[in-house]
KEKE-3310 file (N, C-alpha, C; in steps of 0.2 Angstrom, whole numbers, plus 5000, padded with zeros to 4 digits):
npx = (5064:5063:5075:5074:5063:5069:5079:5071:5065:5077:5081:5070:5070:5082:5078:5066:5072:5081:5095:5113:5125:5134:5138:5128:5117:5107:5110:5098:5084:5068:5053:5045:5038:5027:5020:5004:4996:4987:4979:4967:4970:4979:4970:4964:4973:4975:4981:4982:4975:4979:4992:4993:4991:5003:5012:5008:5012:5026:5028:5018:5008:4999:4992:4990:4987:4992:4982:4971:4967:4965:4975:4979:4992:5002:5018:5031:5043:5041:5028:5016:5004:5002:4999:4987:4979:4978:4970:4958:4955:4953:4943:4943:4945:4956:4971:4986:5002:5017:5034:5050:5057:5048:5031:5015:5001:4988:4975:4962:4949:4932:4925:4934:4943:4935:4933:4947:4947:4937:4944:4955:4950:4938:4938:4942:4955:4973:4979:4986:5002:5013:5023:5016:5003:5001:5003:4991:4981:4982:4979:4966:4961:4963:4955:4942:4942:4941:4931:4927:4929:4923:4911:4912:4912:4920:4932:4930)
npy = (5040:5053:5055:5047:5053:5065:5060:5055:5067:5073:5064:5064:5078:5079:5070:5076:5087:5083:5082:5079:5082:5083:5095:5104:5102:5111:5118:5119:5110:5108:5103:5089:5079:5078:5075:5071:5083:5079:5066:5062:5067:5057:5047:5053:5051:5042:5030:5025:5014:5002:5004:5001:4988:4983:4988:4981:4968:4970:4976:4971:4960:4946:4937:4926:4927:4919:4920:4918:4929:4936:4945:4959:4968:4983:4990:5002:5015:5030:5039:5048:5053:5045:5033:5037:5038:5025:5021:5027:5021:5008:5010:5012:5015:5012:5014:5020:5013:5020:5018:5023:5025:5019:5015:5007:4999:4990:4979:4969:4966:4959:4966:4975:4965:4959:4970:4971:4959:4961:4971:4965:4954:4956:4968:4971:4975:4976:4960:4951:4943:4929:4925:4933:4931:4917:4918:4926:4917:4906:4913:4916:4903:4899:4908:4903:4891:4896:4899:4912:4920:4913:4916:4926:4935:4926:4923:4911)
npz = (5000:4997:4991:4979:4973:4969:4961:4951:4946:4941:4931:4923:4919:4912:4901:4895:4891:4882:4885:4884:4888:4903:4908:4904:4912:4924:4940:4948:4948:4942:4952:4946:4951:4963:4979:4985:4997:5007:5015:5008:4996:4990:4986:4975:4965:4950:4949:4962:4969:4963:4965:4978:4979:4973:4982:4993:4989:4991:5004:5012:5023:5026:5039:5053:5071:5086:5095:5087:5079:5063:5052:5042:5037:5033:5032:5033:5031:5040:5034:5036:5030:5019:5026:5032:5021:5018:5028:5024:5012:5016:5024:5038:5056:5063:5073:5067:5070:5076:5077:5080:5065:5058:5052:5055:5048:5053:5053:5060:5064:5060:5051:5046:5040:5030:5022:5017:5010:5001:4994:4988:4982:4975:4968:4955:4953:4949:4951:4965:4965:4963:4978:4987:4983:4986:5000:5003:4998:5007:5019:5016:5016:5029:5035:5031:5039:5052:5066:5070:5058:5047:5042:5033:5017:5006:4993:4980)
capx = (5059:5064:5080:5071:5059:5074:5082:5066:5065:5083:5081:5064:5072:5087:5075:5062:5076:5086:5102:5118:5131:5133:5138:5121:5112:5107:5110:5091:5079:5061:5050:5039:5035:5025:5016:4998:4998:4982:4977:4962:4974:4981:4964:4963:4978:4972:4984:4984:4973:4983:4999:4992:4992:5010:5015:5006:5017:5032:5028:5012:5007:4992:4994:4985:4991:4991:4975:4965:4965:4968:4977:4982:4996:5007:5023:5036:5046:5036:5024:5009:4998:5001:4995:4981:4976:4976:4964:4952:4954:4951:4937:4943:4947:4961:4976:4992:5007:5023:5040:5056:5057:5043:5024:5012:4994:4986:4968:4960:4942:4929:4923:4940:4946:4930:4935:4953:4945:4934:4949:4960:4947:4932:4938:4945:4962:4978:4979:4992:5005:5019:5023:5011:4996:5001:5001:4984:4977:4983:4976:4959:4959:4963:4948:4937:4942:4940:4925:4926:4929:4921:4905:4914:4911:4926:4932:4930)
capy = (5042:5060:5055:5044:5058:5070:5057:5055:5074:5075:5060:5067:5084:5077:5067:5080:5093:5080:5084:5074:5084:5084:5103:5107:5101:5116:5116:5119:5106:5109:5097:5086:5073:5081:5071:5075:5086:5077:5059:5062:5068:5051:5044:5056:5048:5037:5023:5023:5008:4997:5005:4998:4981:4982:4990:4975:4963:4972:4978:4969:4954:4942:4932:4925:4927:4914:4921:4917:4935:4936:4951:4962:4974:4986:4993:5006:5021:5034:5043:5047:5054:5039:5028:5039:5036:5017:5020:5029:5016:5002:5012:5010:5020:5009:5018:5017:5012:5023:5017:5026:5027:5015:5015:5001:4999:4984:4978:4962:4965:4955:4971:4977:4959:4959:4976:4969:4954:4965:4975:4961:4948:4958:4975:4971:4978:4971:4955:4949:4938:4926:4923:4936:4928:4911:4920:4928:4911:4903:4917:4915:4896:4900:4912:4898:4886:4900:4900:4919:4923:4909:4918:4932:4933:4924:4921:4904)
capz = (4995:4994:4986:4973:4969:4966:4955:4945:4943:4937:4925:4919:4916:4906:4896:4891:4888:4877:4887:4882:4891:4910:4910:4902:4917:4928:4947:4951:4943:4944:4954:4942:4955:4970:4982:4988:5004:5011:5014:5003:4989:4987:4983:4969:4960:4946:4950:4969:4972:4960:4968:4985:4977:4972:4989:4997:4987:4993:5011:5016:5026:5028:5044:5059:5077:5090:5098:5082:5075:5056:5051:5036:5039:5029:5036:5029:5034:5042:5029:5039:5025:5015:5030:5033:5015:5018:5032:5020:5007:5019:5028:5045:5060:5067:5074:5064:5075:5074:5081:5077:5058:5054:5053:5053:5047:5054:5054:5061:5065:5055:5046:5042:5036:5025:5017:5014:5005:4995:4990:4985:4978:4972:4966:4948:4953:4947:4956:4969:4961:4967:4985:4991:4981:4990:5007:5003:4997:5013:5023:5015:5018:5037:5037:5030:5045:5058:5068:5070:5052:5042:5039:5029:5010:5004:4986:4979)
cpx = (5060:5070:5078:5067:5064:5078:5078:5066:5071:5083:5076:5066:5077:5083:5071:5066:5082:5093:5107:5124:5130:5133:5132:5116:5112:5108:5103:5087:5072:5058:5044:5035:5033:5020:5010:5000:4992:4981:4972:4965:4977:4976:4962:4968:4975:4975:4985:4981:4977:4990:4999:4993:4999:5014:5014:5011:5024:5033:5022:5012:5000:4994:4989:4990:4989:4984:4969:4964:4969:4969:4980:4986:5001:5012:5029:5038:5041:5034:5017:5003:4997:4997:4988:4976:4974:4970:4957:4950:4951:4945:4937:4946:4953:4967:4982:4998:5014:5028:5046:5055:5051:5036:5020:5004:4992:4978:4967:4952:4938:4927:4929:4943:4941:4932:4942:4951:4942:4939:4953:4956:4941:4932:4940:4951:4967:4979:4986:4995:5011:5018:5017:5004:4996:5000:4994:4980:4977:4979:4968:4957:4959:4957:4942:4937:4941:4933:4923:4925:4925:4914:4906:4912:4918:4926:4932:4937)
cpy = (5049:5060:5052:5049:5063:5067:5056:5062:5075:5071:5063:5074:5083:5074:5072:5086:5090:5082:5078:5075:5086:5092:5106:5106:5107:5113:5115:5115:5107:5102:5095:5081:5076:5076:5075:5077:5084:5069:5058:5063:5062:5047:5047:5054:5042:5030:5021:5016:5002:4998:5001:4991:4979:4983:4984:4969:4964:4972:4975:4962:4952:4937:4931:4924:4921:4914:4920:4923:4934:4943:4953:4968:4977:4990:4996:5012:5026:5039:5044:5049:5048:5033:5030:5038:5029:5017:5022:5024:5010:5003:5010:5016:5018:5014:5015:5018:5015:5021:5019:5028:5024:5016:5009:5002:4992:4983:4970:4961:4962:4960:4973:4971:4958:4964:4974:4964:4957:4968:4970:4955:4951:4965:4976:4975:4973:4966:4954:4944:4935:4924:4926:4933:4921:4913:4922:4922:4907:4906:4916:4908:4896:4903:4907:4893:4890:4901:4907:4922:4919:4911:4924:4930:4932:4922:4914:4901)
cpz = (4993:4989:4979:4969:4966:4960:4949:4942:4939:4931:4920:4915:4910:4900:4892:4888:4883:4879:4887:4886:4898:4912:4908:4907:4923:4936:4950:4946:4946:4947:4949:4946:4962:4972:4985:4995:5009:5010:5008:4996:4986:4984:4977:4963:4957:4947:4957:4971:4969:4963:4975:4984:4977:4979:4993:4996:4990:5001:5015:5019:5028:5033:5049:5065:5081:5094:5093:5078:5068:5055:5044:5039:5033:5033:5031:5033:5035:5036:5031:5035:5021:5019:5032:5027:5015:5023:5028:5015:5010:5024:5035:5049:5065:5067:5070:5069:5072:5079:5077:5070:5054:5056:5051:5053:5048:5056:5055:5063:5059:5049:5042:5037:5030:5020:5014:5009:4999:4991:4986:4980:4974:4969:4959:4948:4950:4952:4959:4965:4966:4974:4989:4989:4985:4997:5008:5003:5004:5018:5023:5017:5026:5039:5037:5036:5051:5060:5068:5063:5046:5039:5034:5022:5007:4997:4986:4978)
residu = (THR:ASN:VAL:ARG:ARG:SER:GLN:PHE:ASP:LEU:ALA:TYR:PHE:ILE:PHE:ILE:ASN:ASN:LEU:ASN:ILE:PHE:ALA:ASP:ILE:PRO:SER:ASN:ILE:PRO:ASN:PHE:ASN:THR:LEU:PRO:ASN:THR:ALA:GLU:GLY:TYR:LEU:LEU:LEU:PRO:PHE:PHE:LEU:ASN:TRP:ILE:VAL:GLY:PHE:THR:MET:ALA:GLU:GLY:SER:PHE:PHE:ASN:LYS:ASN:ASN:GLY:ASP:PHE:CYS:PHE:SER:LEU:LYS:GLN:ARG:SER:HIS:ILE:LEU:LEU:PHE:GLU:ALA:PHE:LYS:LEU:VAL:PHE:ASN:THR:LYS:VAL:LYS:VAL:TYR:GLU:ASP:SER:ASP:TYR:ILE:THR:PHE:LEU:VAL:SER:SER:LYS:LYS:ASP:VAL:GLN:THR:VAL:ILE:ASN:PHE:PHE:SER:PHE:SER:ASN:LEU:TYR:PRO:LEU:ILE:GLY:TYR:LYS:LEU:LEU:GLN:TYR:ASN:SER:TRP:ILE:GLU:GLY:LEU:ARG:ALA:SER:GLN:ARG:TYR:CYS:ASP:LEU:ASN:LEU:PRO:ASN)
# end
């Protein structure tokens, strides 16, 4: 992520300064792309909720465990503030799991699953597409058939 931000800053600097010759690029490039320094700061980004939809298509999972729990999870390299922002968006107090270089956000309670459904089905955000939409729809059908989750407000 840090490398990609540096690459973006370099490309943006070259673009806005209309540089065409490698020798004209200074050794110190200003930072154009800074990340929020609090979890709450992510919620202030105007694109953040739609970004979560895209992030889910790449790094998210909708699944059910053998014990009957239906789960939603996001997993990525450690970036604790980002995952704390997920907790704020999904209004949960679940603990995020850290192992070596990765961190996982996972919810399965009825309250949390309803919040996930509200986010992906009733919030007018950019929709899930492709395989992730198929996975989500299958997950919703499983929720309908589950005695534990069937009384949730599910999309048609």
